[in-house]
C-alpha positions in Angstrom: -9.2 18.5 -51.0 -8.8 20.7 -47.5 -8.1 18.7 -44.5 -10.4 20.0 -41.4 -8.7 20.6 -38.2 -10.0 18.7 -35.2 -11.0 20.3 -32.1 -8.7 20.9 -29.5 -11.1 19.1 -27.1 -10.7 16.0 -29.1 -7.3 15.8 -28.0 -5.5 14.5 -24.9 -1.6 15.8 -25.5 -1.2 19.3 -26.7 2.1 17.8 -28.9 -0.5 16.0 -31.1 -2.7 19.0 -31.4 0.3 21.3 -32.3 1.2 18.6 -34.9 -2.1 18.2 -36.3 -2.4 22.1 -36.7 0.9 22.6 -38.5 0.0 19.9 -40.9 -3.6 21.2 -41.5 -2.2 25.0 -42.1 0.5 23.6 -44.8 -2.4 21.5 -46.5 -4.4 24.6 -46.6 -1.9 27.7 -46.5 1.3 27.0 -49.1 3.2 29.9 -47.4 2.7 28.5 -44.0 5.9 27.4 -42.3 7.7 27.1 -39.0 8.7 30.6 -39.6 5.1 32.2 -40.4 4.1 30.5 -37.2 6.8 32.2 -35.0 5.9 35.7 -36.4 2.4 34.9 -35.6 3.4 34.0 -32.0 6.6 36.0 -31.1 7.9 32.5 -30.0 11.1 30.9 -31.9 10.4 28.7 -34.6 12.3 25.8 -33.3 10.4 25.5 -30.0 7.4 24.5 -32.0 9.4 22.3 -34.2 10.6 20.3 -30.8 7.2 20.5 -29.5 5.5 18.7 -32.3 8.3 15.7 -32.4 7.3 15.4 -28.4 11.2 16.7 -27.4 10.1 19.8 -25.5 7.3 21.0 -23.1 6.1 24.2 -23.0 5.1 26.5 -20.4 1.7 28.3 -19.8 3.2 31.4 -20.9 4.4 29.9 -24.2 1.0 28.5 -24.4 -0.9 31.5 -24.0 1.2 32.8 -26.9 0.2 29.7 -29.1 -3.3 30.2 -28.1 -3.3 34.0 -29.6 -1.4 33.0 -32.6 -3.8 30.3 -33.5 -6.9 32.2 -32.8 -8.4 29.7 -29.7 -11.2 30.8 -27.5 -11.1 31.6 -23.9 -12.2 28.0 -23.6 -10.2 26.5 -25.8 -7.1 28.5 -23.9 -8.2 27.1 -20.7 -8.5 23.5 -22.2 -4.8 23.8 -23.6 -3.5 25.2 -20.3 -5.1 22.4 -18.5 -3.2 20.0 -20.4 -0.1 21.6 -20.2 -0.3 21.8 -16.3 -1.3 18.3 -16.3 1.7 17.2 -18.2 3.8 19.8 -16.0 2.4 18.6 -12.5 5.0 17.3 -10.2 2.6 16.1 -7.6 -0.2 13.7 -6.9 -2.2 16.7 -6.3 -1.3 19.0 -8.7 -2.2 16.1 -11.5 -5.5 15.6 -10.1 -6.3 19.3 -10.0 -5.6 19.6 -13.9 -7.5 16.8 -14.6 -10.5 18.2 -13.2 -10.1 21.2 -15.1 -10.0 19.2 -18.3 -12.9 17.2 -17.8 -14.8 20.2 -16.5 -13.7 22.2 -19.7 -14.3 18.9 -21.9 -17.7 19.3 -21.4 -20.0 17.3 -23.8 -17.3 16.9 -26.5 -17.5 13.6 -28.3 -13.7 12.8 -26.8 -13.8 9.4 -25.4 -10.1 9.4 -24.0 -11.4 9.4 -20.1 -14.6 8.9 -18.2 -15.0 10.8 -15.0 -17.2 7.9 -13.7 -14.5 5.4 -14.2 -12.1 8.1 -12.9 -14.2 8.0 -9.8 -14.3 4.5 -9.3 -10.7 4.4 -9.0 -9.8 7.3 -7.0 -11.4 6.0 -3.7 -10.7 2.7 -2.4 -14.6 2.0 -1.3 -16.0 1.9 -4.4 -14.1 -1.8 -5.3 -15.0 -2.9 -1.8 -18.7 -2.0 -1.8 -19.0 -3.8 -5.1 -17.3 -7.1 -3.8 -19.2 -6.8 -0.7 -22.6 -6.7 -2.7 -22.0 -10.1 -4.0 -21.8 -11.8 0.0 -24.8 -13.5 0.9 -25.5 -11.5 4.2 -25.3 -8.2 2.0 -28.2 -5.5 2.5 -28.7 -2.3 0.8 -29.0 -0.1 3.9 -26.2 2.5 3.6 -25.5 3.4 7.0 -25.2 -0.2 7.5 -22.5 -0.6 5.0 -20.8 2.5 6.0 -20.4 0.9 9.4 -19.0 -2.2 8.1 -16.2 -0.9 6.1 -12.6 -0.9 7.7 -12.2 2.4 7.9 -16.3 3.4 8.1 -17.1 6.0 5.7 -20.0 8.4 5.8 -23.6 7.3 4.8 -23.7 9.7 2.0 -20.3 8.5 0.3 -21.8 5.0 0.5 -25.2 6.5 -1.2 -22.9 7.7 -4.1 -21.0 4.8 -4.5 -23.9 2.5 -4.9 -25.2 5.1 -7.5 -21.8 5.2 -9.1 -21.4 1.5 -9.1 -24.9 1.4 -11.2 -24.0 4.0 -13.6 -20.6 2.0 -14.6 -22.7 -1.2 -15.0 -21.0 -2.8 -12.4 -23.6 -3.4 -10.0 -27.5 -3.8 -11.3 -30.7 -4.9 -10.2 -32.6 -8.3 -10.8 -36.6 -8.5 -11.4 -37.0 -8.0 -8.0 -35.1 -5.3 -7.4 -32.1 -6.5 -5.5 -28.6 -5.3 -6.2 -26.2 -7.7 -7.5 -22.9 -7.6 -9.4 -22.3 -7.5 -12.9 -18.9 -9.1 -14.2 -17.7 -6.0 -16.4 -14.1 -4.6 -16.3 -13.5 -0.8 -15.8 -11.0 0.7 -18.2 -10.3 4.2 -19.8 -7.7 5.8 -22.0 -3.9 4.8 -21.0 -2.5 8.1 -19.3 -6.0 8.7 -17.4 -6.3 5.1 -16.4 -2.4 5.4 -15.1 -3.6 8.4 -13.0 -6.5 6.7 -11.6 -4.8 3.5 -10.7 -2.3 5.6 -8.7 -5.3 6.7 -7.0 -6.7 3.6 -6.3 -3.2 2.0 -5.4 -2.2 5.1 -3.1 -5.8 4.8 -1.1 -4.8 0.9 -0.7 -1.6 1.6 0.8 -3.1 3.5 3.5 -5.8 1.2 4.0 -2.6 -1.4 4.5 -0.9 0.8 7.0 -3.9 1.4 9.1 -4.3 -2.4 9.1 -1.4 -2.7 11.1 -2.8 -0.9 14.2 -6.7 -1.9 13.8 -6.7 -5.5 12.2 -5.6 -8.4 14.6 -2.5 -10.6 13.4 -4.4 -13.3 12.7 -6.5 -11.6 10.3 -4.0 -10.1 8.5 -0.8 -11.0 6.7 1.6 -8.1 6.3 5.2 -8.7 5.8 8.4 -7.4 3.3 11.7 -8.2 2.5 14.5 -6.1 1.9 16.5 -6.9 -0.8 20.0 -6.8 -2.6 19.1 -8.0 -6.4 20.6 -7.7 -10.3 18.4 -6.6 -12.8 18.1 -10.1 -14.0 16.4 -11.1 -10.7 14.6 -7.7 -10.4 12.8 -8.9 -14.1 12.4 -12.6 -12.8 10.7 -11.3 -9.3 8.1 -8.9 -11.1 7.2 -12.0 -13.6 6.6 -14.3 -10.6 4.6 -11.7 -9.1 2.3 -11.2 -12.2 2.2 -15.3 -12.3 1.3 -15.3 -8.8 -1.7 -12.6 -9.1 -2.9 -14.6 -11.7 -2.9 -17.8 -9.8 -4.9 -15.8 -6.8 -7.4 -14.9 -9.3 -7.6 -18.4 -10.8 -8.2 -19.8 -6.9 -10.9 -17.1 -6.2 -13.1 -17.8 -9.5 -12.7 -21.7 -8.9 -13.4 -21.1 -5.3 -16.9 -23.3 -4.6 -17.5 -22.0 -1.2 -19.7 -19.3 -0.2 -18.0 -15.8 0.1 -18.2 -14.3 3.6 -15.1 -11.8 3.7 -13.8 -8.9 1.4 -9.8 -8.7 1.4 -7.4 -6.6 -0.3 -4.2 -7.9 -1.5 -1.7 -5.3 -2.0 2.3 -6.3 -3.9 4.6 -3.3 -3.2 8.1 -3.8 -4.6 10.4 -0.6 -5.2 13.6 0.6 -4.9 15.4 2.1 -1.9 18.0 3.6 -3.3 18.5 5.4 -6.8 19.8 3.3 -9.5 23.8 3.9 -10.3 24.5 5.0 -13.3 26.6 2.2 -14.9 29.0 4.2 -17.1 30.2 6.0 -14.5 32.8 5.5 -12.3 32.4 5.2 -8.6 
């Protein structure tokens, strides 16, 4: 029985696509080999071996040669190039640009590794803020009013789109009287894209914290920091304590019997100020 090769749009990693392609060809064409593939593409056979094992990345130039050798359509080739660019991207902007192309080119593929609405939710800080705002007793569904209440304020159109997004994601819904309420539902997506979207979210919330130093009175905020010299063991212990504290904070909020009247953001930043030393290198 011949194996069927899945569409490239069902892959999030081009390494896995080429592995599946090679396995498919080996199963359907006895004469197929790495050398045979190299002859069709004009690229050294050793590179495909390294690509399939995840040891090497490919450039856009090589990707185009592979696309021709495989016989990909123009749209499939564009998708392959987007995956290549996504992996090779060095900046936040480049990563997001490649992601946008992936979403657009994927179209209505049955692939479910990412969700544009979930990505949008994490890409802008105010979606999470508005979601929490809905749960407050004095909340009113007036986009202009909501936009003015946020710190910093956003546009009314962004507020409208955010309210629509929250409902599409099932994070907010309407009761029988048409009033919005918060639905307790987690937002998740495939690991790699989830990581990218969370970086967007963290970046925006760090920006909000920086702005708060100048815009929020001292008595309404708690922003401080420590510069520490620590061992590897101490580093791991601190990370673990931060995670435990985060769980404690969540429990405190869940157990709080008082009526909520504020929406706050709690950030944790713990990062190195020096490049790690090579322990095997003599200083």
